PDB file of N, CA, C and O in Angstrom:
ATOM      1  N   MET A   1      26.784  98.985  68.450  1.00  0.00           N
ATOM      2  CA  MET A   1      27.767  98.359  67.728  1.00  0.00           C
ATOM      3  C   MET A   1      27.867  98.855  66.245  1.00  0.00           C
ATOM      4  O   MET A   1      26.839  98.942  65.573  1.00  0.00           O
ATOM      5  N   ILE A   2      28.910  99.132  65.801  1.00  0.00           N
ATOM      6  CA  ILE A   2      29.085  99.392  64.257  1.00  0.00           C
ATOM      7  C   ILE A   2      29.767  98.281  63.490  1.00  0.00           C
ATOM      8  O   ILE A   2      30.863  97.901  63.902  1.00  0.00           O
ATOM      9  N   SER A   3      29.257  97.745  62.462  1.00  0.00           N
ATOM     10  CA  SER A   3      29.883  96.714  61.920  1.00  0.00           C
ATOM     11  C   SER A   3      29.567  96.712  60.479  1.00  0.00           C
ATOM     12  O   SER A   3      28.584  97.332  60.073  1.00  0.00           O
ATOM     13  N   SER A   4      30.332  96.059  59.685  1.00  0.00           N
ATOM     14  CA  SER A   4      29.981  95.746  58.167  1.00  0.00           C
ATOM     15  C   SER A   4      29.779  94.142  58.060  1.00  0.00           C
ATOM     16  O   SER A   4      29.491  93.661  56.964  1.00  0.00           O
ATOM     17  N   GLU A   5      29.912  93.414  59.066  1.00  0.00           N
ATOM     18  CA  GLU A   5      29.871  91.997  59.196  1.00  0.00           C
ATOM     19  C   GLU A   5      28.361  91.621  59.287  1.00  0.00           C
ATOM     20  O   GLU A   5      27.873  91.651  60.417  1.00  0.00           O
ATOM     21  N   LEU A   6      27.584  91.282  58.275  1.00  0.00           N
ATOM     22  CA  LEU A   6      26.094  91.008  58.375  1.00  0.00           C
ATOM     23  C   LEU A   6      25.591  89.822  59.352  1.00  0.00           C
ATOM     24  O   LEU A   6      24.518  89.814  59.955  1.00  0.00           O
ATOM     25  N   PRO A   7      26.556  88.855  59.384  1.00  0.00           N
ATOM     26  CA  PRO A   7      25.893  87.785  60.189  1.00  0.00           C
ATOM     27  C   PRO A   7      26.161  88.108  61.726  1.00  0.00           C
ATOM     28  O   PRO A   7      25.503  87.506  62.574  1.00  0.00           O
ATOM     29  N   GLU A   8      27.121  89.055  62.099  1.00  0.00           N
ATOM     30  CA  GLU A   8      27.499  89.506  63.428  1.00  0.00           C
ATOM     31  C   GLU A   8      26.308  90.685  63.716  1.00  0.00           C
ATOM     32  O   GLU A   8      25.769  90.690  64.823  1.00  0.00           O
ATOM     33  N   ILE A   9      25.976  91.525  62.851  1.00  0.00           N
ATOM     34  CA  ILE A   9      24.928  92.389  62.906  1.00  0.00           C
ATOM     35  C   ILE A   9      23.565  91.574  63.364  1.00  0.00           C
ATOM     36  O   ILE A   9      22.951  91.877  64.387  1.00  0.00           O
ATOM     37  N   LEU A  10      23.204  90.599  62.558  1.00  0.00           N
ATOM     38  CA  LEU A  10      22.001  89.962  62.758  1.00  0.00           C
ATOM     39  C   LEU A  10      21.820  89.239  64.183  1.00  0.00           C
ATOM     40  O   LEU A  10      20.805  89.229  64.879  1.00  0.00           O
ATOM     41  N   ARG A  11      23.070  88.633  64.443  1.00  0.00           N
ATOM     42  CA  ARG A  11      23.197  87.932  65.720  1.00  0.00           C
ATOM     43  C   ARG A  11      23.034  88.710  67.023  1.00  0.00           C
ATOM     44  O   ARG A  11      22.421  88.302  68.010  1.00  0.00           O
ATOM     45  N   MET A  12      23.669  89.901  66.901  1.00  0.00           N
ATOM     46  CA  MET A  12      23.791  90.672  68.133  1.00  0.00           C
ATOM     47  C   MET A  12      22.986  91.909  68.408  1.00  0.00           C
ATOM     48  O   MET A  12      23.152  92.578  69.428  1.00  0.00           O
ATOM     49  N   SER A  13      22.053  92.215  67.414  1.00  0.00           N
ATOM     50  CA  SER A  13      21.306  93.395  67.504  1.00  0.00           C
ATOM     51  C   SER A  13      19.804  93.167  67.620  1.00  0.00           C
ATOM     52  O   SER A  13      19.193  92.208  67.148  1.00  0.00           O
ATOM     53  N   HIS A  14      19.307  94.154  68.296  1.00  0.00           N
ATOM     54  CA  HIS A  14      17.743  94.210  68.420  1.00  0.00           C
ATOM     55  C   HIS A  14      17.237  95.217  67.555  1.00  0.00           C
ATOM     56  O   HIS A  14      16.052  95.127  67.235  1.00  0.00           O
ATOM     57  N   ARG A  15      17.996  96.269  67.068  1.00  0.00           N
ATOM     58  CA  ARG A  15      17.630  97.253  66.179  1.00  0.00           C
ATOM     59  C   ARG A  15      18.737  97.512  65.313  1.00  0.00           C
ATOM     60  O   ARG A  15      19.864  97.543  65.807  1.00  0.00           O
ATOM     61  N   ILE A  16      18.568  97.708  64.048  1.00  0.00           N
ATOM     62  CA  ILE A  16      19.617  97.922  63.180  1.00  0.00           C
ATOM     63  C   ILE A  16      19.304  99.349  62.328  1.00  0.00           C
ATOM     64  O   ILE A  16      18.236  99.522  61.741  1.00  0.00           O
ATOM     65  N   ILE A  17      20.212 100.176  62.345  1.00  0.00           N
ATOM     66  CA  ILE A  17      20.179 101.295  61.649  1.00  0.00           C
ATOM     67  C   ILE A  17      21.133 101.213  60.442  1.00  0.00           C
ATOM     68  O   ILE A  17      22.306 100.922  60.678  1.00  0.00           O
ATOM     69  N   VAL A  18      20.752 101.436  59.191  1.00  0.00           N
ATOM     70  CA  VAL A  18      21.624 101.213  58.048  1.00  0.00           C
ATOM     71  C   VAL A  18      21.978 102.621  57.427  1.00  0.00           C
ATOM     72  O   VAL A  18      21.045 103.417  57.328  1.00  0.00           O
ATOM     73  N   MET A  19      23.051 102.954  57.060  1.00  0.00           N
ATOM     74  CA  MET A  19      23.480 103.981  56.398  1.00  0.00           C
ATOM     75  C   MET A  19      24.044 103.724  55.040  1.00  0.00           C
ATOM     76  O   MET A  19      24.626 102.669  54.785  1.00  0.00           O
ATOM     77  N   CYS A  20      23.864 104.749  54.101  1.00  0.00           N
ATOM     78  CA  CYS A  20      24.586 104.782  52.863  1.00  0.00           C
ATOM     79  C   CYS A  20      25.100 106.083  52.571  1.00  0.00           C
ATOM     80  O   CYS A  20      24.356 107.056  52.450  1.00  0.00           O
ATOM     81  N   GLU A  21      26.551 106.148  52.434  1.00  0.00           N
ATOM     82  CA  GLU A  21      27.278 107.273  52.156  1.00  0.00           C
ATOM     83  C   GLU A  21      27.094 108.332  53.193  1.00  0.00           C
ATOM     84  O   GLU A  21      27.014 109.493  52.791  1.00  0.00           O
ATOM     85  N   GLY A  22      27.006 108.060  54.631  1.00  0.00           N
ATOM     86  CA  GLY A  22      26.795 108.791  55.501  1.00  0.00           C
ATOM     87  C   GLY A  22      25.462 109.317  55.920  1.00  0.00           C
ATOM     88  O   GLY A  22      25.363 110.289  56.669  1.00  0.00           O
ATOM     89  N   ARG A  23      24.317 108.595  55.377  1.00  0.00           N
ATOM     90  CA  ARG A  23      23.108 109.025  55.592  1.00  0.00           C
ATOM     91  C   ARG A  23      22.294 107.809  56.014  1.00  0.00           C
ATOM     92  O   ARG A  23      22.454 106.746  55.414  1.00  0.00           O
ATOM     93  N   ILE A  24      21.462 107.915  56.982  1.00  0.00           N
ATOM     94  CA  ILE A  24      20.663 106.936  57.278  1.00  0.00           C
ATOM     95  C   ILE A  24      19.534 106.709  56.333  1.00  0.00           C
ATOM     96  O   ILE A  24      18.763 107.577  55.924  1.00  0.00           O
ATOM     97  N   THR A  25      19.525 105.429  56.028  1.00  0.00           N
ATOM     98  CA  THR A  25      18.671 104.936  54.859  1.00  0.00           C
ATOM     99  C   THR A  25      17.456 104.009  55.292  1.00  0.00           C
ATOM    100  O   THR A  25      16.413 103.854  54.658  1.00  0.00           O
ATOM    101  N   GLY A  26      17.805 103.425  56.503  1.00  0.00           N
ATOM    102  CA  GLY A  26      16.780 102.463  57.030  1.00  0.00           C
ATOM    103  C   GLY A  26      17.029 102.088  58.391  1.00  0.00           C
ATOM    104  O   GLY A  26      18.115 102.269  58.942  1.00  0.00           O
ATOM    105  N   GLU A  27      15.873 101.484  59.021  1.00  0.00           N
ATOM    106  CA  GLU A  27      15.780 101.097  60.325  1.00  0.00           C
ATOM    107  C   GLU A  27      15.096  99.885  60.451  1.00  0.00           C
ATOM    108  O   GLU A  27      13.936  99.912  60.040  1.00  0.00           O
ATOM    109  N   LEU A  28      15.558  98.689  60.968  1.00  0.00           N
ATOM    110  CA  LEU A  28      14.853  97.467  61.089  1.00  0.00           C
ATOM    111  C   LEU A  28      15.096  96.692  62.527  1.00  0.00           C
ATOM    112  O   LEU A  28      16.175  96.610  63.113  1.00  0.00           O
ATOM    113  N   THR A  29      13.839  96.146  62.950  1.00  0.00           N
ATOM    114  CA  THR A  29      14.195  95.497  64.141  1.00  0.00           C
ATOM    115  C   THR A  29      14.654  94.046  63.760  1.00  0.00           C
ATOM    116  O   THR A  29      14.510  93.581  62.629  1.00  0.00           O
ATOM    117  N   ALA A  30      15.205  93.393  64.786  1.00  0.00           N
ATOM    118  CA  ALA A  30      15.801  92.230  64.668  1.00  0.00           C
ATOM    119  C   ALA A  30      14.833  91.210  64.136  1.00  0.00           C
ATOM    120  O   ALA A  30      15.332  90.424  63.330  1.00  0.00           O
ATOM    121  N   ALA A  31      13.706  91.069  64.378  1.00  0.00           N
ATOM    122  CA  ALA A  31      12.648  90.155  63.772  1.00  0.00           C
ATOM    123  C   ALA A  31      12.464  90.386  62.203  1.00  0.00           C
ATOM    124  O   ALA A  31      12.217  89.417  61.484  1.00  0.00           O
ATOM    125  N   GLU A  32      12.583  91.655  61.681  1.00  0.00           N
ATOM    126  CA  GLU A  32      12.359  92.023  60.442  1.00  0.00           C
ATOM    127  C   GLU A  32      13.590  91.823  59.550  1.00  0.00           C
ATOM    128  O   GLU A  32      13.431  91.676  58.338  1.00  0.00           O
ATOM    129  N   ALA A  33      14.807  91.811  60.098  1.00  0.00           N
ATOM    130  CA  ALA A  33      15.914  92.100  59.438  1.00  0.00           C
ATOM    131  C   ALA A  33      16.570  90.787  58.815  1.00  0.00           C
ATOM    132  O   ALA A  33      16.673  89.703  59.390  1.00  0.00           O
ATOM    133  N   THR A  34      17.004  91.108  57.496  1.00  0.00           N
ATOM    134  CA  THR A  34      17.699  90.010  56.793  1.00  0.00           C
ATOM    135  C   THR A  34      18.822  90.494  56.036  1.00  0.00           C
ATOM    136  O   THR A  34      18.849  91.702  55.805  1.00  0.00           O
ATOM    137  N   GLN A  35      19.778  89.747  55.598  1.00  0.00           N
ATOM    138  CA  GLN A  35      20.985  90.211  54.941  1.00  0.00           C
ATOM    139  C   GLN A  35      20.553  91.085  53.654  1.00  0.00           C
ATOM    140  O   GLN A  35      21.117  92.129  53.326  1.00  0.00           O
ATOM    141  N   GLU A  36      19.425  90.474  52.950  1.00  0.00           N
ATOM    142  CA  GLU A  36      18.893  91.169  51.812  1.00  0.00           C
ATOM    143  C   GLU A  36      18.298  92.555  52.031  1.00  0.00           C
ATOM    144  O   GLU A  36      18.496  93.495  51.261  1.00  0.00           O
ATOM    145  N   LYS A  37      17.495  92.621  53.226  1.00  0.00           N
ATOM    146  CA  LYS A  37      16.957  94.010  53.454  1.00  0.00           C
ATOM    147  C   LYS A  37      18.049  94.867  54.054  1.00  0.00           C
ATOM    148  O   LYS A  37      17.909  96.070  53.831  1.00  0.00           O
ATOM    149  N   ILE A  38      19.078  94.524  54.747  1.00  0.00           N
ATOM    150  CA  ILE A  38      20.054  95.424  55.140  1.00  0.00           C
ATOM    151  C   ILE A  38      20.898  95.893  53.765  1.00  0.00           C
ATOM    152  O   ILE A  38      21.182  97.081  53.617  1.00  0.00           O
ATOM    153  N   MET A  39      21.254  94.951  52.836  1.00  0.00           N
ATOM    154  CA  MET A  39      21.849  95.409  51.624  1.00  0.00           C
ATOM    155  C   MET A  39      20.977  96.444  50.865  1.00  0.00           C
ATOM    156  O   MET A  39      21.513  97.445  50.391  1.00  0.00           O
ATOM    157  N   LYS A  40      19.621  96.220  50.738  1.00  0.00           N
ATOM    158  CA  LYS A  40      18.710  97.166  50.200  1.00  0.00           C
ATOM    159  C   LYS A  40      18.713  98.516  50.674  1.00  0.00           C
ATOM    160  O   LYS A  40      18.571  99.493  49.938  1.00  0.00           O
ATOM    161  N   TYR A  41      18.875  98.560  51.901  1.00  0.00           N
ATOM    162  CA  TYR A  41      19.094  99.994  52.486  1.00  0.00           C
ATOM    163  C   TYR A  41      20.505 100.452  52.308  1.00  0.00           C
ATOM    164  O   TYR A  41      20.705 101.650  52.104  1.00  0.00           O
ATOM    165  N   ALA A  42      21.404  99.693  52.359  1.00  0.00           N
ATOM    166  CA  ALA A  42      22.853  99.930  52.392  1.00  0.00           C
ATOM    167  C   ALA A  42      23.173 100.631  50.948  1.00  0.00           C
ATOM    168  O   ALA A  42      24.078 101.460  50.852  1.00  0.00           O
ATOM    169  N   THR A  43      22.417 100.266  49.904  1.00  0.00           N
ATOM    170  CA  THR A  43      22.637 100.783  48.480  1.00  0.00           C
ATOM    171  C   THR A  43      21.377 101.639  48.106  1.00  0.00           C
ATOM    172  O   THR A  43      20.942 101.551  46.957  1.00  0.00           O
ATOM    173  N   GLN A  44      20.972 102.187  48.713  1.00  0.00           N
ATOM    174  CA  GLN A  44      19.884 103.409  48.450  1.00  0.00           C
ATOM    175  C   GLN A  44      20.332 104.744  47.651  1.00  0.00           C
ATOM    176  O   GLN A  44      19.566 105.677  47.412  1.00  0.00           O
ATOM    177  N   ARG A  45      21.515 104.692  47.324  1.00  0.00           N
ATOM    178  CA  ARG A  45      22.148 105.968  46.829  1.00  0.00           C
ATOM    179  C   ARG A  45      21.261 106.768  45.861  1.00  0.00           C
ATOM    180  O   ARG A  45      21.049 107.977  45.958  1.00  0.00           O
ATOM    181  N   LYS A  46      20.705 105.847  44.797  1.00  0.00           N
ATOM    182  CA  LYS A  46      19.969 106.405  43.832  1.00  0.00           C
ATOM    183  C   LYS A  46      18.522 106.950  44.257  1.00  0.00           C
ATOM    184  O   LYS A  46      17.988 107.739  43.478  1.00  0.00           O
ATOM    185  N   GLN A  47      17.963 106.653  45.225  1.00  0.00           N
ATOM    186  CA  GLN A  47      16.718 107.025  45.836  1.00  0.00           C
ATOM    187  C   GLN A  47      16.968 108.197  46.635  1.00  0.00           C
ATOM    188  O   GLN A  47      16.110 109.066  46.788  1.00  0.00           O
ATOM    189  N   LEU A  48      18.370 108.262  47.263  1.00  0.00           N
ATOM    190  CA  LEU A  48      18.624 109.451  47.980  1.00  0.00           C
ATOM    191  C   LEU A  48      18.890 110.563  47.104  1.00  0.00           C
ATOM    192  O   LEU A  48      18.525 111.657  47.535  1.00  0.00           O
ATOM    193  N   VAL A  49      19.457 110.535  45.942  1.00  0.00           N
ATOM    194  CA  VAL A  49      19.717 111.408  45.198  1.00  0.00           C
ATOM    195  C   VAL A  49      18.303 112.040  44.487  1.00  0.00           C
ATOM    196  O   VAL A  49      18.085 113.240  44.321  1.00  0.00           O
ATOM    197  N   ASN A  50      17.472 111.007  44.142  1.00  0.00           N
ATOM    198  CA  ASN A  50      16.127 111.612  43.456  1.00  0.00           C
ATOM    199  C   ASN A  50      15.457 112.326  44.587  1.00  0.00           C
ATOM    200  O   ASN A  50      14.744 113.244  44.181  1.00  0.00           O
ATOM    201  N   ILE A  51      15.476 112.173  45.906  1.00  0.00           N
ATOM    202  CA  ILE A  51      14.812 112.958  47.043  1.00  0.00           C
ATOM    203  C   ILE A  51      15.418 114.176  46.991  1.00  0.00           C
ATOM    204  O   ILE A  51      14.772 115.197  46.752  1.00  0.00           O
ATOM    205  N   GLU A  52      16.756 114.176  47.219  1.00  0.00           N
ATOM    206  CA  GLU A  52      17.580 115.415  47.231  1.00  0.00           C
ATOM    207  C   GLU A  52      17.265 116.324  46.114  1.00  0.00           C
ATOM    208  O   GLU A  52      17.071 117.509  46.383  1.00  0.00           O
ATOM    209  N   GLN A  53      17.188 115.902  44.848  1.00  0.00           N
ATOM    210  CA  GLN A  53      17.013 116.647  43.538  1.00  0.00           C
ATOM    211  C   GLN A  53      15.679 117.229  43.594  1.00  0.00           C
ATOM    212  O   GLN A  53      15.559 118.372  43.152  1.00  0.00           O
ATOM    213  N   ARG A  54      14.465 116.520  44.153  1.00  0.00           N
ATOM    214  CA  ARG A  54      13.301 116.992  44.240  1.00  0.00           C
ATOM    215  C   ARG A  54      13.163 118.123  45.271  1.00  0.00           C
ATOM    216  O   ARG A  54      12.372 119.061  45.169  1.00  0.00           O
ATOM    217  N   LEU A  55      14.050 117.917  46.298  1.00  0.00           N
ATOM    218  CA  LEU A  55      13.967 118.950  47.340  1.00  0.00           C
ATOM    219  C   LEU A  55      14.540 120.300  46.821  1.00  0.00           C
ATOM    220  O   LEU A  55      13.994 121.388  47.001  1.00  0.00           O
ATOM    221  N   LEU A  56      15.746 120.088  46.132  1.00  0.00           N
ATOM    222  CA  LEU A  56      16.355 121.338  45.511  1.00  0.00           C
ATOM    223  C   LEU A  56      15.367 122.015  44.602  1.00  0.00           C
ATOM    224  O   LEU A  56      15.054 123.203  44.670  1.00  0.00           O
ATOM    225  N   LYS A  57      14.893 121.099  43.710  1.00  0.00           N
ATOM    226  CA  LYS A  57      14.007 121.616  42.472  1.00  0.00           C
ATOM    227  C   LYS A  57      12.782 122.366  43.157  1.00  0.00           C
ATOM    228  O   LYS A  57      12.391 123.448  42.721  1.00  0.00           O
ATOM    229  N   SER A  58      12.244 121.790  44.162  1.00  0.00           N
ATOM    230  CA  SER A  58      10.942 122.655  44.836  1.00  0.00           C
ATOM    231  C   SER A  58      11.347 123.888  45.612  1.00  0.00           C
ATOM    232  O   SER A  58      10.475 124.697  45.928  1.00  0.00           O
ATOM    233  N   GLY A  59      12.703 124.100  45.964  1.00  0.00           N
ATOM    234  CA  GLY A  59      13.006 125.138  46.806  1.00  0.00           C
ATOM    235  C   GLY A  59      13.066 125.065  48.127  1.00  0.00           C
ATOM    236  O   GLY A  59      13.308 126.039  48.840  1.00  0.00           O
ATOM    237  N   GLU A  60      12.825 123.765  48.594  1.00  0.00           N
ATOM    238  CA  GLU A  60      12.543 123.459  49.980  1.00  0.00           C
ATOM    239  C   GLU A  60      14.022 123.330  50.642  1.00  0.00           C
ATOM    240  O   GLU A  60      14.157 123.332  51.866  1.00  0.00           O
ATOM    241  N   ALA A  61      15.129 123.219  49.744  1.00  0.00           N
ATOM    242  CA  ALA A  61      16.315 123.208  50.356  1.00  0.00           C
ATOM    243  C   ALA A  61      17.291 123.816  49.379  1.00  0.00           C
ATOM    244  O   ALA A  61      16.913 123.963  48.217  1.00  0.00           O
ATOM    245  N   THR A  62      18.506 124.183  49.728  1.00  0.00           N
ATOM    246  CA  THR A  62      19.620 124.676  48.945  1.00  0.00           C
ATOM    247  C   THR A  62      20.997 123.939  49.142  1.00  0.00           C
ATOM    248  O   THR A  62      21.204 123.322  50.186  1.00  0.00           O
ATOM    249  N   MET A  63      21.875 123.998  48.208  1.00  0.00           N
ATOM    250  CA  MET A  63      23.062 123.481  48.421  1.00  0.00           C
ATOM    251  C   MET A  63      23.897 123.911  49.471  1.00  0.00           C
ATOM    252  O   MET A  63      24.749 123.184  49.981  1.00  0.00           O
ATOM    253  N   GLU A  64      23.620 125.364  49.889  1.00  0.00           N
ATOM    254  CA  GLU A  64      24.303 125.860  50.789  1.00  0.00           C
ATOM    255  C   GLU A  64      23.863 125.287  52.236  1.00  0.00           C
ATOM    256  O   GLU A  64      24.715 125.154  53.114  1.00  0.00           O
ATOM    257  N   SER A  65      22.613 124.979  52.441  1.00  0.00           N
ATOM    258  CA  SER A  65      22.098 124.558  53.668  1.00  0.00           C
ATOM    259  C   SER A  65      22.304 122.974  53.905  1.00  0.00           C
ATOM    260  O   SER A  65      21.287 122.323  54.144  1.00  0.00           O
ATOM    261  N   THR A  66      23.471 122.346  53.860  1.00  0.00           N
ATOM    262  CA  THR A  66      23.664 120.856  53.714  1.00  0.00           C
ATOM    263  C   THR A  66      23.072 120.354  55.063  1.00  0.00           C
ATOM    264  O   THR A  66      22.331 119.374  54.989  1.00  0.00           O
ATOM    265  N   LEU A  67      23.269 120.814  56.092  1.00  0.00           N
ATOM    266  CA  LEU A  67      22.783 120.196  57.170  1.00  0.00           C
ATOM    267  C   LEU A  67      21.246 119.970  57.245  1.00  0.00           C
ATOM    268  O   LEU A  67      20.656 118.955  57.615  1.00  0.00           O
ATOM    269  N   GLU A  68      20.669 121.308  56.750  1.00  0.00           N
ATOM    270  CA  GLU A  68      19.139 121.208  56.701  1.00  0.00           C
ATOM    271  C   GLU A  68      18.720 120.350  55.573  1.00  0.00           C
ATOM    272  O   GLU A  68      17.803 119.544  55.734  1.00  0.00           O
ATOM    273  N   THR A  69      19.191 120.443  54.704  1.00  0.00           N
ATOM    274  CA  THR A  69      19.078 119.473  53.378  1.00  0.00           C
ATOM    275  C   THR A  69      19.134 117.909  53.890  1.00  0.00           C
ATOM    276  O   THR A  69      18.233 117.133  53.571  1.00  0.00           O
ATOM    277  N   ASP A  70      20.166 117.524  54.644  1.00  0.00           N
ATOM    278  CA  ASP A  70      20.172 116.209  55.056  1.00  0.00           C
ATOM    279  C   ASP A  70      19.016 115.912  55.828  1.00  0.00           C
ATOM    280  O   ASP A  70      18.380 114.912  55.493  1.00  0.00           O
ATOM    281  N   ALA A  71      18.572 116.662  56.908  1.00  0.00           N
ATOM    282  CA  ALA A  71      17.513 116.439  57.652  1.00  0.00           C
ATOM    283  C   ALA A  71      16.314 116.248  57.014  1.00  0.00           C
ATOM    284  O   ALA A  71      15.508 115.388  57.370  1.00  0.00           O
ATOM    285  N   LYS A  72      16.126 117.092  55.976  1.00  0.00           N
ATOM    286  CA  LYS A  72      14.816 117.021  55.130  1.00  0.00           C
ATOM    287  C   LYS A  72      14.827 115.600  54.331  1.00  0.00           C
ATOM    288  O   LYS A  72      13.770 115.018  54.088  1.00  0.00           O
ATOM    289  N   ILE A  73      15.893 115.166  54.001  1.00  0.00           N
ATOM    290  CA  ILE A  73      16.126 114.131  53.142  1.00  0.00           C
ATOM    291  C   ILE A  73      15.735 112.757  53.901  1.00  0.00           C
ATOM    292  O   ILE A  73      15.102 111.801  53.452  1.00  0.00           O
ATOM    293  N   ILE A  74      16.362 112.961  55.325  1.00  0.00           N
ATOM    294  CA  ILE A  74      15.948 111.767  56.067  1.00  0.00           C
ATOM    295  C   ILE A  74      14.643 111.647  56.540  1.00  0.00           C
ATOM    296  O   ILE A  74      14.077 110.568  56.712  1.00  0.00           O
ATOM    297  N   GLU A  75      14.078 112.929  56.787  1.00  0.00           N
ATOM    298  CA  GLU A  75      12.699 112.928  57.338  1.00  0.00           C
ATOM    299  C   GLU A  75      11.670 112.534  56.000  1.00  0.00           C
ATOM    300  O   GLU A  75      10.645 111.873  56.163  1.00  0.00           O
ATOM    301  N   LEU A  76      12.042 112.965  54.881  1.00  0.00           N
ATOM    302  CA  LEU A  76      11.079 112.444  53.649  1.00  0.00           C
ATOM    303  C   LEU A  76      11.397 110.891  53.526  1.00  0.00           C
ATOM    304  O   LEU A  76      10.447 110.109  53.503  1.00  0.00           O
ATOM    305  N   PHE A  77      12.508 110.488  53.459  1.00  0.00           N
ATOM    306  CA  PHE A  77      12.939 109.108  53.293  1.00  0.00           C
ATOM    307  C   PHE A  77      12.115 108.098  54.251  1.00  0.00           C
ATOM    308  O   PHE A  77      11.603 107.051  53.854  1.00  0.00           O
ATOM    309  N   PHE A  78      12.075 108.559  55.508  1.00  0.00           N
ATOM    310  CA  PHE A  78      11.274 107.738  56.614  1.00  0.00           C
ATOM    311  C   PHE A  78       9.851 108.016  56.445  1.00  0.00           C
ATOM    312  O   PHE A  78       9.098 107.136  56.861  1.00  0.00           O
ATOM    313  N   SER A  79       9.297 109.110  55.895  1.00  0.00           N
ATOM    314  CA  SER A  79       8.127 109.086  55.579  1.00  0.00           C
ATOM    315  C   SER A  79       7.511 108.069  54.602  1.00  0.00           C
ATOM    316  O   SER A  79       6.457 107.444  54.716  1.00  0.00           O
ATOM    317  N   TYR A  80       8.438 108.056  53.596  1.00  0.00           N
ATOM    318  CA  TYR A  80       8.036 106.909  52.567  1.00  0.00           C
ATOM    319  C   TYR A  80       8.074 105.481  53.102  1.00  0.00           C
ATOM    320  O   TYR A  80       7.433 104.573  52.574  1.00  0.00           O
ATOM    321  N   LEU A  81       8.821 105.328  54.127  1.00  0.00           N
ATOM    322  CA  LEU A  81       8.989 103.934  54.629  1.00  0.00           C
ATOM    323  C   LEU A  81       7.718 103.548  55.559  1.00  0.00           C
ATOM    324  O   LEU A  81       7.309 102.389  55.623  1.00  0.00           O
ATOM    325  N   PHE A  82       7.201 104.492  56.189  1.00  0.00           N
ATOM    326  CA  PHE A  82       6.216 104.264  57.193  1.00  0.00           C
ATOM    327  C   PHE A  82       4.858 104.827  56.629  1.00  0.00           C
ATOM    328  O   PHE A  82       3.832 104.756  57.305  1.00  0.00           O
TER     329      PHE A  82
END
């Protein structure tokens, strides 16, 4: 299910993947999900930008390799979560 209605998401989902500006920013189980946690992940733009800038600065990614950069950002972000 894809929805922006938080009560519907919380009521009908067993796992929730949250995105911000086309990027996955979080994953929650139904047991741990709250509207506040979902909104925290849905507004992660600043953290995503910081991770992207760090990858570009270190030379691990380039602006030309956007798919590769996105994959590294997601991998790095999830490594911070767990």
